C-alpha positions as CSV (number, residue, x, y, z in Angstrom):
1,X,32.3,-19.0,-18.5
2,X,34.2,-19.0,-15.2
3,X,32.5,-20.2,-12.0
4,X,30.7,-17.4,-10.0
5,X,29.5,-19.6,-7.1
6,X,32.0,-19.8,-4.3
7,X,32.1,-20.9,-0.7
8,X,32.0,-18.1,1.8
9,X,35.0,-17.5,4.1
10,X,34.5,-18.8,7.7
11,X,34.5,-15.3,9.2
12,X,31.6,-14.4,7.0
13,X,29.6,-17.5,7.8
14,X,29.9,-16.7,11.5
15,X,28.4,-13.3,10.9
16,X,25.3,-14.6,9.0
17,X,22.1,-15.1,11.0
18,X,21.7,-18.8,11.6
19,X,19.8,-21.3,9.5
20,X,17.8,-20.9,6.3
21,X,14.1,-21.4,7.1
22,X,12.6,-24.2,5.0
23,X,9.5,-25.0,6.9
24,X,6.7,-25.4,4.3
25,X,5.9,-25.6,0.6
26,X,5.6,-21.8,0.5
27,X,9.1,-21.3,1.9
28,X,10.6,-23.6,-0.7
29,X,8.8,-21.7,-3.5
30,X,10.0,-18.4,-2.0
31,X,13.6,-19.4,-1.9
32,X,13.6,-20.9,-5.5
33,X,11.8,-18.0,-7.2
34,X,14.1,-15.5,-5.4
35,X,17.1,-17.3,-7.0
36,X,15.3,-17.0,-10.4
37,X,14.8,-13.3,-9.9
38,X,18.4,-12.8,-8.9
39,X,19.3,-14.6,-12.2
40,X,17.4,-12.0,-14.1
41,X,14.3,-14.1,-15.1
42,X,11.4,-12.4,-16.7
43,X,9.2,-15.6,-16.9
44,X,8.9,-18.0,-14.0
45,X,6.8,-21.2,-14.0
46,X,6.0,-22.8,-10.7
47,X,4.6,-26.3,-10.6
48,X,3.4,-28.0,-7.5
49,X,2.3,-31.5,-6.6
50,X,1.4,-31.0,-2.9
51,X,0.4,-34.6,-2.1
52,X,3.7,-35.8,-3.5
53,X,5.5,-33.0,-1.7
54,X,7.1,-32.0,-5.0
55,X,7.9,-28.5,-6.3
56,X,9.5,-27.4,-9.6
57,X,10.5,-23.9,-10.6
58,X,11.6,-23.1,-14.1
59,X,12.9,-19.8,-15.3
60,X,14.5,-18.0,-18.3
61,X,17.3,-16.5,-16.2
62,X,21.0,-16.4,-17.0
63,X,21.5,-20.1,-16.1
64,X,24.6,-21.8,-14.6
65,X,27.6,-23.5,-16.1
66,X,28.8,-27.0,-14.9
67,X,31.3,-25.6,-12.4
68,X,28.6,-23.5,-10.7
69,X,26.1,-26.4,-10.7
70,X,28.5,-28.7,-8.9
71,X,29.1,-26.0,-6.3
72,X,25.5,-24.7,-6.0
73,X,24.2,-26.9,-3.1
74,X,27.3,-27.0,-0.9
75,X,27.1,-25.2,2.4
76,X,27.4,-21.4,2.4
77,X,28.1,-21.3,-1.4
78,X,26.8,-18.2,-3.2
79,X,27.5,-15.8,-6.1
80,X,25.8,-12.9,-4.2
81,X,28.5,-11.9,-1.7
82,X,32.2,-12.5,-1.2
83,X,33.3,-10.8,2.1
84,X,31.9,-9.5,5.4
85,X,31.7,-6.0,3.9
86,X,29.2,-7.3,1.3
87,X,26.7,-8.0,4.1
88,X,26.2,-4.2,4.4
89,X,25.5,-3.6,0.7
90,X,23.3,-6.4,-0.3
91,X,21.4,-5.8,-3.6
92,X,20.2,-9.4,-4.2
93,X,17.3,-11.3,-2.8
94,X,19.4,-14.2,-1.7
95,X,22.9,-14.0,-0.1
96,X,23.4,-16.6,2.5
97,X,24.0,-19.6,0.2
98,X,22.0,-22.0,2.5
99,X,18.7,-22.6,0.7
100,X,19.8,-25.3,-1.8
101,X,22.1,-26.9,0.8
102,X,19.2,-27.0,3.3
103,X,17.0,-28.7,0.7
104,X,19.5,-31.5,0.1
105,X,19.1,-32.5,3.8
106,X,15.3,-32.3,3.6
107,X,14.4,-33.6,0.1
108,X,15.7,-34.9,-3.2
109,X,17.2,-32.0,-5.3
110,X,17.7,-31.9,-9.1
111,X,18.8,-28.9,-11.1
112,X,18.9,-28.6,-14.9
113,X,20.6,-25.4,-16.2
114,X,22.1,-23.8,-19.3
115,X,23.8,-20.4,-19.4
116,X,22.6,-17.9,-21.9
117,X,25.9,-18.1,-23.8
118,X,26.2,-21.8,-23.5
119,X,25.6,-24.4,-26.2
120,X,25.0,-27.3,-23.7
121,X,22.9,-27.8,-20.6
122,X,23.6,-30.0,-17.6
123,X,21.5,-32.0,-15.2
124,X,22.8,-32.5,-11.7
125,X,21.3,-34.6,-8.9
126,X,22.5,-33.8,-5.4
127,X,23.0,-36.1,-2.4
128,X,22.9,-35.3,1.3
129,X,25.3,-32.5,2.1
130,X,25.0,-30.9,-1.3
131,X,27.5,-33.1,-3.2
132,X,26.8,-33.7,-6.9
133,X,26.1,-37.5,-7.2
134,X,24.9,-37.6,-10.7
135,X,26.0,-35.3,-13.6
136,X,24.9,-35.6,-17.2
137,X,24.5,-33.4,-20.3
138,X,20.9,-32.5,-21.2
139,X,18.9,-30.6,-23.8
140,X,17.4,-27.5,-22.2
141,X,16.7,-23.9,-23.2
142,X,18.7,-21.2,-21.6
143,X,17.6,-20.9,-18.0
144,X,17.2,-23.1,-14.9
145,X,14.8,-25.8,-13.7
146,X,15.0,-26.8,-10.1
147,X,12.9,-29.8,-8.9
148,X,12.5,-30.6,-5.2
149,X,10.9,-34.0,-4.5
150,X,9.8,-35.8,-1.4
151,X,10.1,-32.8,0.9
152,X,10.5,-33.7,4.6
153,X,10.4,-37.5,3.6
154,X,13.2,-38.2,6.2
155,X,11.4,-36.1,8.9
156,X,7.7,-37.2,8.9
157,X,7.0,-35.2,12.1
158,X,7.7,-32.0,10.1
159,X,4.9,-32.9,7.7
160,X,2.5,-33.7,10.5
161,X,2.9,-30.3,12.1
162,X,2.1,-28.4,8.9
163,X,-1.3,-26.9,8.0
164,X,-3.6,-28.7,5.6
165,X,-2.9,-28.9,1.9
166,X,-5.5,-26.2,1.1
167,X,-3.9,-23.9,3.6
168,X,-0.4,-24.5,2.2
169,X,-1.6,-23.8,-1.3
170,X,-3.2,-20.5,-0.1
171,X,0.2,-19.6,1.5
172,X,2.0,-20.4,-1.8
173,X,-0.5,-18.2,-3.7
174,X,0.0,-15.3,-1.2
175,X,3.8,-15.7,-1.4
176,X,3.9,-15.5,-5.2
177,X,1.5,-12.5,-5.1
178,X,3.7,-10.6,-2.8
179,X,6.8,-11.3,-4.8
180,X,5.0,-10.4,-8.0
181,X,4.1,-7.0,-6.6
182,X,7.7,-6.3,-6.0
183,X,8.6,-7.4,-9.6
184,X,5.7,-6.4,-11.7
185,X,7.6,-6.9,-15.0
186,X,7.7,-10.7,-14.5
187,X,5.3,-13.2,-16.0
188,X,4.2,-15.9,-13.5
189,X,2.5,-19.2,-14.4
190,X,1.5,-21.5,-11.5
191,X,0.4,-25.1,-12.0
192,X,-1.1,-27.5,-9.5
193,X,-1.2,-31.2,-10.1
194,X,-0.5,-30.7,-13.8
195,X,-3.3,-28.2,-14.3
196,X,-2.8,-24.5,-14.7
197,X,-3.8,-22.8,-11.4
198,X,-3.3,-19.1,-12.0
199,X,-1.3,-16.7,-14.1
200,X,0.0,-13.2,-13.2
201,X,0.6,-11.1,-16.3
202,X,3.3,-8.5,-16.3
203,X,2.5,-4.8,-15.8
204,X,4.4,-1.6,-16.0
205,X,3.8,-0.7,-12.3
206,X,2.7,-2.5,-9.1
207,X,-0.6,-0.5,-9.2
208,X,-1.5,-1.9,-12.6
209,X,-0.7,-5.4,-11.3
210,X,-2.5,-5.2,-8.0
211,X,-6.1,-5.8,-9.3
212,X,-4.8,-9.2,-10.6
213,X,-3.9,-10.2,-7.0
214,X,-6.7,-8.4,-5.1
215,X,-9.7,-9.1,-7.2
216,X,-12.1,-6.9,-5.3
217,X,-10.1,-3.8,-6.3
218,X,-10.5,-2.1,-9.6
219,X,-7.9,0.1,-11.3
220,X,-10.0,3.2,-10.7
221,X,-9.9,2.6,-7.0
222,X,-6.2,3.1,-6.8
223,X,-3.8,6.1,-6.9
224,X,-0.1,5.7,-7.6
225,X,2.7,8.0,-6.5
226,X,6.4,7.8,-7.1
227,X,8.8,10.2,-5.5
228,X,12.5,10.6,-5.8
229,X,14.0,11.2,-2.4
230,X,17.3,12.6,-1.3
231,X,19.3,10.3,1.0
232,X,18.7,10.9,4.8
233,X,20.6,14.1,5.8
234,X,22.4,12.3,8.7
235,X,23.5,9.3,6.6
236,X,27.1,8.9,5.4
237,X,25.8,8.9,1.9
238,X,24.8,12.5,2.2
239,X,28.2,13.6,3.6
240,X,30.6,14.5,0.8
241,X,33.7,14.1,2.9
242,X,32.6,10.7,4.3
243,X,35.1,7.9,4.3
244,X,32.5,6.0,2.2
245,X,32.4,8.6,-0.4
246,X,34.4,8.2,-3.6
247,X,34.9,10.3,-6.7
248,X,32.0,8.2,-8.3
249,X,29.9,8.0,-5.1
250,X,26.9,9.7,-6.8
251,X,26.9,6.8,-9.2
252,X,27.3,4.1,-6.6
253,X,24.7,5.5,-4.1
254,X,21.9,7.2,-6.1
255,X,19.1,8.9,-4.4
256,X,16.3,6.8,-3.0
257,X,12.7,6.5,-4.3
258,X,9.4,5.8,-2.8
259,X,6.5,4.2,-4.7
260,X,3.0,4.0,-3.3
261,X,-0.1,2.3,-4.4
262,X,-3.0,3.7,-2.4
263,X,-6.6,2.5,-2.3
264,X,-8.7,5.7,-2.3
265,X,-10.5,5.8,1.0
266,X,-13.9,6.7,-0.6
267,X,-13.7,3.6,-2.8
268,X,-12.0,0.6,-1.1
269,X,-11.0,-0.4,2.4
270,X,-10.7,-3.6,4.4
271,X,-12.1,-5.2,7.5
272,X,-8.6,-6.1,8.7
273,X,-5.2,-4.4,8.2
274,X,-4.2,-7.3,5.9
275,X,-3.4,-5.2,2.9
276,X,-0.9,-2.7,4.4
277,X,2.2,-4.0,2.8
278,X,5.8,-2.8,2.8
279,X,8.6,-3.7,0.4
280,X,12.2,-2.6,0.5
281,X,14.5,-3.1,-2.5
282,X,12.2,-5.6,-4.2
283,X,11.5,-7.7,-1.1
284,X,8.3,-7.7,1.0
285,X,9.3,-7.1,4.6
286,X,7.7,-6.8,8.1
287,X,8.2,-3.4,9.5
288,X,5.8,-2.5,12.3
289,X,7.0,1.0,12.4
290,X,6.4,1.7,8.8
291,X,3.1,-0.1,8.8
292,X,1.9,2.0,11.7
293,X,3.0,5.1,9.8
294,X,0.8,4.1,6.9
295,X,-2.2,3.4,9.2
296,X,-1.7,6.8,10.9
297,X,-1.6,8.6,7.6
298,X,-5.1,7.2,6.8
299,X,-6.5,8.3,10.2
300,X,-9.9,9.9,10.1
301,X,-10.3,9.1,6.4
302,X,-12.0,5.7,6.7
303,X,-15.1,4.4,8.4
304,X,-14.7,3.1,11.9
305,X,-13.0,-0.3,12.2
306,X,-11.9,-0.2,8.5
307,X,-8.4,-0.3,7.2
308,X,-6.6,1.0,4.1
309,X,-5.3,-0.8,1.0
310,X,-1.7,0.4,0.6
311,X,1.5,-1.0,-0.9
312,X,4.7,0.8,-0.2
313,X,7.9,0.1,-2.0
314,X,11.1,1.8,-0.9
315,X,14.2,1.7,-3.1
316,X,17.1,2.9,-0.9
317,X,20.8,2.5,-0.7
318,X,21.8,-1.0,0.7
319,X,23.9,0.8,3.4
320,X,20.7,2.0,5.0
321,X,19.5,-1.6,5.6
322,X,20.6,-4.6,7.7
323,X,19.1,-7.7,6.0
324,X,21.0,-10.0,8.3
325,X,18.4,-9.8,11.2
326,X,16.3,-12.9,10.6
327,X,16.8,-16.1,8.7
328,X,13.6,-15.5,6.7
329,X,15.0,-12.1,5.6
330,X,11.6,-10.4,6.2
331,X,12.6,-8.6,9.4
332,X,15.2,-5.9,9.0
333,X,16.9,-3.0,10.7
334,X,16.4,0.3,8.8
335,X,18.6,3.3,9.6
336,X,17.2,6.8,9.9
337,X,13.7,5.3,10.3
338,X,12.2,8.7,11.3
339,X,13.2,10.2,8.0
340,X,11.5,7.4,6.0
341,X,8.4,7.7,8.1
342,X,8.2,11.4,7.3
343,X,8.6,10.8,3.6
344,X,5.9,8.0,3.6
345,X,3.4,10.3,5.4
346,X,4.0,13.1,2.8
347,X,3.7,10.6,-0.1
348,X,0.3,9.3,1.2
349,X,-0.9,12.9,1.7
350,X,0.0,13.6,-1.9
351,X,-1.8,10.4,-3.1
352,X,-5.0,11.3,-1.3
353,X,-5.3,14.9,-2.6
354,X,-7.4,15.9,-5.6
355,X,-5.4,17.8,-8.1
356,X,-5.3,18.6,-11.8
357,X,-3.4,15.4,-12.5
358,X,-6.1,13.1,-11.1
359,X,-9.2,15.3,-11.5
360,X,-10.6,13.3,-14.3
361,X,-11.0,9.9,-12.7
362,X,-13.3,6.9,-13.0
363,X,-15.6,6.0,-10.1
364,X,-17.3,2.8,-9.1
365,X,-19.5,1.7,-11.9
366,X,-22.1,0.6,-9.3
367,X,-22.3,4.1,-7.8
368,X,-22.7,5.8,-11.2
369,X,-25.2,3.2,-12.5
370,X,-27.4,3.5,-9.4
371,X,-27.5,7.3,-9.7
372,X,-28.4,7.1,-13.4
373,X,-31.1,4.5,-12.8
374,X,-32.6,6.7,-10.2
375,X,-32.5,9.7,-12.5
376,X,-34.1,7.6,-15.3
377,X,-36.9,6.3,-13.1
378,X,-37.9,9.5,-11.4
379,X,-36.6,12.3,-13.5
380,X,-37.7,15.0,-11.0
381,X,-34.5,16.4,-9.4
382,X,-35.1,19.7,-7.5
383,X,-32.4,21.5,-9.4
384,X,-31.9,25.2,-8.5
385,X,-29.6,26.8,-11.0
386,X,-27.6,29.9,-10.0
387,X,-26.2,32.6,-12.2
388,X,-22.8,31.3,-12.9
389,X,-19.8,33.6,-12.7
390,X,-17.5,32.8,-15.6
391,X,-14.4,34.1,-13.9
392,X,-14.9,32.1,-10.8
393,X,-12.8,28.9,-11.1
394,X,-11.3,26.8,-8.4
395,X,-7.6,25.9,-8.4
396,X,-8.5,22.6,-10.0
397,X,-11.1,23.9,-12.5
398,X,-14.1,22.9,-10.4
399,X,-16.8,25.6,-10.9
400,X,-19.9,25.8,-8.7
401,X,-23.0,25.8,-10.9
402,X,-26.0,25.1,-8.6
403,X,-27.3,23.6,-5.4
404,X,-29.6,20.5,-5.3
405,X,-32.1,20.3,-2.5
406,X,-30.0,22.7,-0.5
407,X,-27.7,19.8,0.2
408,X,-25.5,19.0,-2.9
409,X,-23.3,21.4,-4.8
410,X,-23.2,20.8,-8.5
411,X,-19.7,21.5,-9.8
412,X,-18.6,21.6,-13.5
413,X,-15.2,20.8,-14.9
414,X,-14.0,20.0,-18.4
415,X,-14.4,16.3,-18.1
416,X,-17.9,16.2,-16.6
417,X,-19.6,17.2,-13.4
418,X,-19.4,16.5,-9.6
419,X,-21.9,16.4,-6.8
420,X,-20.4,17.5,-3.5
421,X,-22.2,17.0,-0.3
422,X,-21.9,20.4,1.4
423,X,-22.1,19.3,5.1
424,X,-19.4,16.7,5.1
425,X,-17.1,18.7,2.7
426,X,-17.3,21.6,5.2
427,X,-16.7,19.1,8.1
428,X,-13.5,18.0,6.4
429,X,-12.4,21.6,6.1
430,X,-13.1,22.4,9.7
431,X,-11.6,19.2,11.1
432,X,-8.2,19.8,9.4
433,X,-8.3,23.4,10.7
434,X,-8.9,22.1,14.2
435,X,-6.1,19.6,13.9
436,X,-3.7,22.4,12.8
437,X,-4.9,24.8,15.5
438,X,-6.9,23.5,18.5
439,X,-7.7,26.9,19.9
440,X,-9.8,27.9,22.9
441,X,-11.4,31.3,23.5
442,X,-12.8,32.7,26.7
443,X,-16.6,32.9,27.0
444,X,-18.5,35.4,29.1
445,X,-20.8,34.8,30.7
446,X,-19.8,31.3,31.5
447,X,-21.8,28.4,30.2
448,X,-23.6,26.6,33.0
449,X,-24.0,22.8,32.8
450,X,-26.1,20.6,35.1
451,X,-25.5,17.2,36.6
452,X,-22.2,16.2,35.1
453,X,-20.6,13.0,36.3
454,X,-17.0,13.0,37.5
455,X,-16.0,11.2,34.3
456,X,-17.6,13.9,32.2
457,X,-15.8,16.7,34.1
458,X,-12.4,14.8,33.7
459,X,-13.1,14.3,30.0
460,X,-13.7,18.1,29.5
461,X,-10.6,19.0,31.4
462,X,-8.5,16.4,29.4
463,X,-9.4,18.1,26.1
464,X,-8.5,21.5,27.4
465,X,-11.7,23.1,28.7
466,X,-11.6,25.4,31.8
467,X,-14.4,24.0,34.0
468,X,-15.1,24.6,37.7
469,X,-17.8,23.9,40.3
470,X,-20.4,26.6,40.3
471,X,-22.9,25.2,42.9
472,X,-24.6,22.0,43.8
473,X,-24.7,19.9,40.6
474,X,-23.6,22.9,38.6
475,X,-20.5,23.5,36.6
476,X,-19.2,26.6,34.9
477,X,-17.3,26.4,31.6
478,X,-15.3,29.5,31.0
479,X,-13.7,28.7,27.6
480,X,-14.6,26.6,24.6
481,X,-13.3,25.7,21.1
482,X,-13.2,28.8,18.9
483,X,-15.5,27.3,16.3
484,X,-18.3,26.9,18.8
485,X,-18.2,30.5,20.0
486,X,-20.9,31.8,17.6
487,X,-23.2,28.8,17.9
488,X,-26.4,28.9,19.9
489,X,-26.1,25.2,20.7
490,X,-22.6,25.3,22.3
491,X,-23.9,23.9,25.6
492,X,-25.2,20.8,23.8
493,X,-21.9,20.6,21.9
494,X,-19.9,20.7,25.2
495,X,-22.1,17.9,26.6
496,X,-21.4,15.9,23.5
497,X,-17.6,16.4,24.1
498,X,-18.0,15.2,27.7
499,X,-19.2,11.8,26.6
500,X,-15.7,10.4,26.0
501,X,-13.0,9.9,23.4
502,X,-9.6,11.3,22.8
503,X,-8.7,14.7,21.5
504,X,-9.1,13.8,17.8
505,X,-12.6,12.4,18.6
506,X,-13.4,15.7,20.2
507,X,-12.1,17.6,17.1
508,X,-14.3,15.5,14.8
509,X,-17.3,16.2,17.0
510,X,-16.7,20.0,17.0
511,X,-16.2,19.9,13.2
512,X,-19.4,18.0,12.7
513,X,-21.3,20.3,15.0
514,X,-19.9,23.5,13.4
515,X,-20.2,22.5,9.7
516,X,-22.9,24.0,7.6
517,X,-26.1,21.9,7.9
518,X,-27.7,20.2,5.0
519,X,-30.9,22.0,4.0
520,X,-29.1,25.4,4.3
521,X,-29.3,27.4,1.0
522,X,-26.1,28.8,-0.3
523,X,-25.4,31.4,-3.0
524,X,-22.9,30.8,-5.8
525,X,-20.0,32.6,-4.0
526,X,-20.5,30.6,-0.8
527,X,-20.5,27.4,-2.8
528,X,-17.4,28.3,-4.7
529,X,-15.5,29.2,-1.6
530,X,-16.5,25.9,0.0
531,X,-15.3,24.0,-3.1
532,X,-12.0,26.0,-3.1
533,X,-11.3,25.4,0.6
534,X,-12.3,21.7,0.4
535,X,-9.9,21.0,-2.5
536,X,-7.1,22.4,-0.5
537,X,-7.5,20.0,2.4
538,X,-5.1,17.1,2.9
539,X,-7.7,14.4,2.6
540,X,-10.5,15.7,0.4
541,X,-12.0,12.3,-0.5
542,X,-13.8,11.4,2.7
543,X,-15.1,13.2,5.8
544,X,-13.5,12.4,9.2
545,X,-16.0,9.6,9.7
546,X,-15.0,7.9,6.4
547,X,-18.0,8.9,4.3
548,X,-17.3,9.8,0.6
549,X,-17.7,13.6,0.0
550,X,-18.3,13.7,-3.8
551,X,-19.5,11.7,-6.7
552,X,-18.1,12.3,-10.2
553,X,-20.1,11.8,-13.3
554,X,-17.8,11.7,-16.3
555,X,-18.8,13.2,-19.7
556,X,-18.5,9.7,-21.2
557,X,-21.0,8.3,-18.7
558,X,-23.5,11.1,-19.3
559,X,-23.1,10.6,-23.1
560,X,-23.9,6.9,-22.8
561,X,-27.0,7.6,-20.7
562,X,-28.4,10.2,-23.1
563,X,-27.3,8.1,-26.1
564,X,-25.5,10.9,-27.7
565,X,-23.5,8.5,-29.8
566,X,-26.7,7.6,-31.8
567,X,-26.8,8.9,-35.4
568,X,-29.5,11.5,-36.0
569,X,-31.4,9.4,-38.6
570,X,-31.5,6.4,-36.3
571,X,-32.6,8.4,-33.2
572,X,-35.5,9.8,-35.3
573,X,-36.6,6.4,-36.4
574,X,-35.6,6.9,-40.0
């Protein structure tokens, strides 16, 4: 097999962002496993001896022949790119050709490798500068084993400035977890001091893999969405007559895709925004703009000071990305960023909705078990059945059946039953209506308020109310949000709005004040309309304060509780 690793031309070297970052055990692991993934590995074993500053990464990738091995650690040598044009269409994880060369100046480097079509493997030891100083044939299965020993031995100050061993191991675990999410089909085995530390098993999607990495999250807490997207309308890829277009351009630049793993806001959230993750073309990246887009899409679906769980993976044409921004390759420039932000928002909206595809879903076992235990202990629900209308069905087959304690709507669907809390479901409906149309209507006579502070007057003016002095310590409000027009307590509602907050806070307050109160009896038609309207909202899982709106009881859970799987003879004591 001919050599594929070559030194880059000088003009390309000058264009590459300076210096590979080898600053910790985690950075060494990252660079080595990225090489393994670029080699097509489906099984990677990482072994660490932190006190000896030693790392070994073994894979079952395509391997290297002897010519490639002798060239692998020289400066700016790579098989990933050839010319300056290749910097703008990078499809690999590595491309600078500096990682192995940097390691030869910081540690002892040994590589064993055998190509998949080769009958013989080779062991090469490298000296300072990346020259092969020892070469010998060796028995090895197809693939590559890279061993880095005595890291930073010639630069003891680098070791002293690093975090503790425990912190470095935590960083290694986080690094492998992030890379595994981007490559869920790969098996990972990680060893520490000759003992197996952890294993990440392959999965068909990132969503199926995530519970292995984030142990607090259960599969039923997550929703996955994958969307095929057209390329941005202003990009050269979307222009048929572009100079970049070729007769086979549709094959070279396929449409993009967006994959989302979303933690459902009524089931899981975090104290910090530490699990808002963005990956582009199989690499985790830092993108403040896209991360803020994700946080904004979850606005008013979570409790105060809580943050979502969300993993976004964009697969887009390499021409849309400049990877050559930062030596660590985690900071990028993304073309047409407004387009991608819009697509991400729409994808999250789709993931948070309730539709026929995800209507039958599991819930937290603890929530269901607590409810069933309460039912078993007391058994005295105040259940008021209504006369069901067989023709009345929601768009998603939720059918109102009854009202419990004038607070909860009992809804039936083929897979079980739901309890919907009427006040907060209505609050979600009204809040989204207010966001879409924040409308004021004149009120006559004016509403008179007493003893407002200057800050309260400014707050009401800021959110759009027409307020003016009416006398000493008196103010007249001559318009108000349309939803408050028919309410008897609109003066109290306006005082509530004057206490501060931005426009969205005011909209939440108006929605909460206007929503149907718990304890209000509803007939079947009113309940059905509420269910229909609620299911059409963009974020039906939680109210604007972040409280869960519904609880689902699956038929299987009910069957277990009532022991319907018992045989008749056994249940009768025969």
